[in-house]
N, C-alpha and C positions, 0 to 999 in steps of 0.2 A: 440771784440776789438772795441773801439769807434772811430768815425771819427776823433776826436781831436788827438788821439794817432797815428792813421794812418797818419794824416797830419804832425804831429811832425816828425815821422820816415821818411816820404817822403822828408822832408826838407833837409835831409842830402845829397841830390843831387848825388845819385848814389853810395855813400860810403857804403851802406848796401844792402843786398840782400833781397828785400821785396816782399812777395807774400800775396795776400788776399785770404783766404780760405773761401768759401761760402757754407753754408749748402743747401741741396736740398730743393726746394719748394714742400710742400705737394700737391699732385695732386688735392685735394679738393678745393684749393684756386682758386678763379675765376680770369679771365684775368686782371681785374682792380687791384687786389691785386698783381699779378705778375708784372704788369707794375710799380706799386709803388716801388716794390722791385728793379726792374731794374733801376728806377730813382735814388734811393739811391746809388746803385752801380756806376752809372755814376757820381754822386756827389763825391764819393770816388775817382774814377780814375781821375776826373778833378783836384783833389787836389794833385795828384802825379806828381812829376817832371819826365816827360817821356823823354827818349833819344832813339835814334835808337837802340843802343846796348842793352839796358835793357828793352825796351818796351815789348818784347815778354814774358820775365820772370815775368813781373808784371801783366799779365792778370789774372783775377779771375779764381781760380781753384775750381771746384765743389767737395765737400767732404761731406760724410754723417756725421751727428752729432745727438746726442739725443736731443729731445725737452725738454725744461725746463717745470716745472709744470705749470707756467703761460702760456707758449706757448701752452701746451696741452689744458688748459682751454679755451684759446682764439680760438684754432682750433675747439673745440667742439661748441663754440658759432657760428662760421661760418657754421657749419654743421646743427645746430639747434638753430635758433635765440631765441626761447622761453625757452631755457634750463637754462638761467641765467638772474638774475636781471641786468638791464642796469647799475645801480650804481656800482655793483661789477665789471663790465667790465671797468668802468671808473677808478676804483682803480688799476686794472691790467695795464691799459694804463699809469697811473701815474708811476707805478713801472718800466715799460718798459722805459719811458722817462728818469726818474732819474737814471736808471741803464745803460743808454747809448744804449739800444736796440732800436734804432730809427726805424729800418726797420720794426720790429714787431709792434711798436707803430703806425707808419703811416698806416700800413695795417688795424689795428683795428679801428683807427680813421676814415679812409675813409669808412670802412664798416658801422660804426655808422652814419656817415653823410648821407648815403643813406637809412638808416632805421629809424632813430629817427625823430619823428614828432614835439615833444615839442620844441618850439623856444629857451627857455633858456638852455635846455640841448644840443641842437644843437649848440648854441653859445659856450658852454663849450668845445665841441669837436673842434670847430674852434680855440679856445684858445690853446688847447693842440697841434693842428697842427702847429700853429704859433710858439709855444715853441720849437717843434721839429726842424723846419726850422731854428730858431734862434740858437739853439745848434749846428746845422750842418753848420752854417756860411752862410746860404742863407737868408740874412736879407731882401732883397726885397720881397721874397715870404712870409717871416714871417709878414711883414707889410701888405701885401695883406690879409692874414688870419685875422689879428687883425682888419683891417678896416671892413672886412665882419662880424666879431664878433660884432663890434660896431653898425653896421646897423641892426643886428638881435635882440640884447638884449634890453629889456626895463627896466632892473634892474639898478638903479642908481649906486649901488656898482660895478656891473660888468662893466658898461660903464666908470665909473671913473677909475677903475683899468686898463681898456684897454687903456685909454688915457695915463696913466703912462707908460705902455709897449711901446706904439708908440713913446712917447717922449724919452724914454731910448734908443730905437733902432735908432731913428733919430739922437740923440746926440752922443752916445758912439760908434755906429757902422758905421754910414753913414756921420758923420760930418755935419749934417744939423741942425745947432743950431736954426735958425729961425723957421723951421718946429717943432722942439722939443718944443720951447717956445709956439707955437700955440697950441700944444696938451696939454701942462701943463695948459694953460689958459682955454681950453675947459674942462679939467678934473676938475678944481676948480669950474667951472660953474655946472658941473654934481654933484659935491660933496655937493652943497647947499641942495640937497634933502636928504642927509644922516644926521643921528643924533648919538650922544653919541660916544661910542668906535669905531664904524664903520667909522664915520666921521673923528675921530682923526687919525685912521690908514691910511685911503685912502689919506687924506690931507698930512699926514706925508710922505707917499711915494712920492707924487708929489713934496713936498718941497725938499726931498732928491735928486730927479732927477734934480730939478732946481739948487741945490747946485753943483751937478756933472757938469752941463752945465757951470756954472760960473767958476768952478775949471778948466775945460778944456780951458776956455778963459783966465786963469790966473788972474781972478778977485777974489782973495782969500778972501777979505773982504765980498763980496757979498755971496760967497760960505759959509763962516762962519755964516753969518746971516741966510741963509736958512737951514743950517744943525742944528743950534740951534733951529730954529723954528720947524723943524721936531722932534727933541728930546723932546722939550717941549710938543708937541702933545701927545707923547706916553710914557712919563716918568712914569706915574702912571698905565699903563696897563702892564699885564704880559702874558707870554705864547703865542703860536701860531704866527700869523703874527706880533703882537706887539713886541714879543721877536726878531723875525727875523729882523724887521726894526731897533730895538734898537741896535742890534749887528752891523748892517750895518752902522748906523749913527755914533756910537762910533768909529768904525774902521776908517771911513772917516774923522772924526774930528781929530783923532790922526795923520793921514797923512797930513791933512790940516795944523795943527799946525807945523808939521815938515817942510813943504814947506815954511811956514811963518818965519822960523828960530827960532821957539820957542820949542827947543829940550826938555826942562824940562816939558813943558805943554803937548807935544806929548807923553812923557813917562808916566806921571801921568794919562793921558786919557786912554792910552793903558792898564794901570794897573787896570782899572775898570773890565777887564776880569778875574782878579784874582779869583773872586768869582766862576767862572765856574771851575777853577782848584781845588779849595778847596772843592767844593761841588760835584766833580766828573764830568768828561767829557770824550770825546773820546781822544784816543792817537793822532789822526790826528789834533784835535784842539790844544792839548797841544804842539805839534810840532810847529805849526804856532805861537802860543802865545809866547813860549820861544824864538823862533828865533828873533821875532821883539823886545821882551823885552830886549834881550841881545844886539841887534844892537843899540837900542835907548840908552841903558846904556853906551855903548862904546862912542856914539856920545855926551853923557852928561859928559864924563870924567871918568866913572866908568869902566875902561878897564877890570880889573880882573874879576869882577862880571859879566860883559857882556859876556866875552868869555866863562865863565862857563855855562851860560844859552844857548848860541849858541851851545856849545858842547852837552848839554843835548838834544837840538832839533835834532842834528845829531844822537844821540844814539836812540832816539824815532823813527826817520825815518827808521833806520836800523832794529829796533825791529819789526816794522809793515811792513817790506819789501817795503817801499817806497824808492826804490833805485834812482828814479828820483830826489827827493828832497835831498836825502842823498848826491848825487854827487855835487849838487850846494851848499849845506851847507858846505861840506868839502872844496869846492873852496873858500868860504867866509872865513873860518878859515885859509886857506893858505894865503889869502890876508892880514889878520890881522898879521899873523906871519911874512910875508915878509916885511910889513911896519915897523915892530919892529926889523928888521934885525935878526930874529930868523930863520935862514935858515934850520936848522934841522927839526923844526916843519913845515916849508914851504914844504919841501920834503915829510914829513909824510902825510900832508893833501892833497897834490897834488896826491900822490899815491893812497890814499883812494878815491879821486874824480874820478881818472881814472878807478879804479876797479869798482866803482858803475856805471859809465857810460857804461862800457862794459856789465854789468848785464842788463841794460835796452835797450841795442842795439845801443847806439850812439858811433860808432867806431871813428868818426871824433873828437868828444869831448874828448874821451879817448886818442887819439893820440896827441891832443893838450896838454893835461895835462902831458903826458909822455915827450913831447918835452920840456915843461917848467921845468919838474923835472930834466932833463939832464942839462939844462942851469944853474939851481941853483947849481947842484952838481959839475959842471966843472969850473965855473967862480969865480973870486974874486968878492967881494960884489960891489965895485965901477963900475967895468966893466959890471957886470950883470945888475945893475940898469939902465945902459944906453941901454941895449939890451932887457930887459924883463919888460914889463908893465902888471901887473895882473889886472889893472883897479881899480876902487873905489868900496868899499863894498856897498852892498844893505841893505835895512832895513826892507824889507817885502817879504814874500813868500806866494803864494796861497791866499785863502780866508777862513775866519772862517768856520769850520764845513765841508769843502770839504776834502774828504779823500786824494785826490791828485788833483793838479791843473796843467794841461798841456796847456800852451798857444798855440793857433793855429798860427804857424809862417807865414802862408800865409795871415793873416789878420792883418792890422795895428792896434796895440793896442792903 
């Protein structure tokens, strides 16, 4: 279970019975590895909302569990450092990080930091360590790691990318816009040493972060300028980082046009992702795509078509057992029905939302939806509208290609 999900559950303020079950540490792990494990557990518990009455039941409980194949391979590396090529270990670290197994990733990273001599590979390990801390919400530690990486590496590409990471953390997570701008400028200076596709991608990422900073300051014209500059840089490049950046920029441009009141342009920009649907993509991406497509169509006056796409997003979420998003998509469908005075459909979707919320363990949200359902069932429309406000519909969930996006409620987004 990832830290983000634990943080989400813990935000329910005692309305759920939460226990963290922790696998036993193999006896072959050295003291430093065990300390890293303890540090992560402390990060978990720090994010839990403790009260005197439930503090005892939320203490970690040791339980045996089987090691995954990656964990077994990693353990053999600790037992015999010569048993595996270091690059294979870095691949395992990457899988641990992207799979949310931060505890194992940190342990391997720290082991590598104390054994690797090559400066560039050491810098890569510091980058992974910074990424783990960023995912765990410890942004100050992440910045320390990235700054250390910057001091180690002599690679212009790696130094440029590090400036982008530092700018992103400073702006998006720490609200330090001046610091972010300083790192962007430093990154552009480093990028002078790059050529061709590599230069386009790294400069594109820096422009993208600059656009984000301008967007956060509500300077939408400047954000548009930098987003378009980023897109121009990578428009003719395909696959890998170029594709990742292109998806990010197109998504950001759609949101930006929406904020500027240009609903039609936001819709047509988002529809550029249609090619991923027609040429085959993951169900998780389809869910995200159809939800926003439908919401933007409703905003553009295409109510019937829009609701059909949002319903499709709900069906996909249920099919892939993404009950978290299913609960909130159902709520959105309830809002649309409620605003149209279709109270039977409002009840229908509120009940589905409550059911999905119970499946992912959010009893507070389920209870809220049940109370709303009763209000709709018991009251006349005019009276009910005075008592019940379901809020305004949203137009975006998650991020492209993420199987599930659970925001950390303890961090200001």
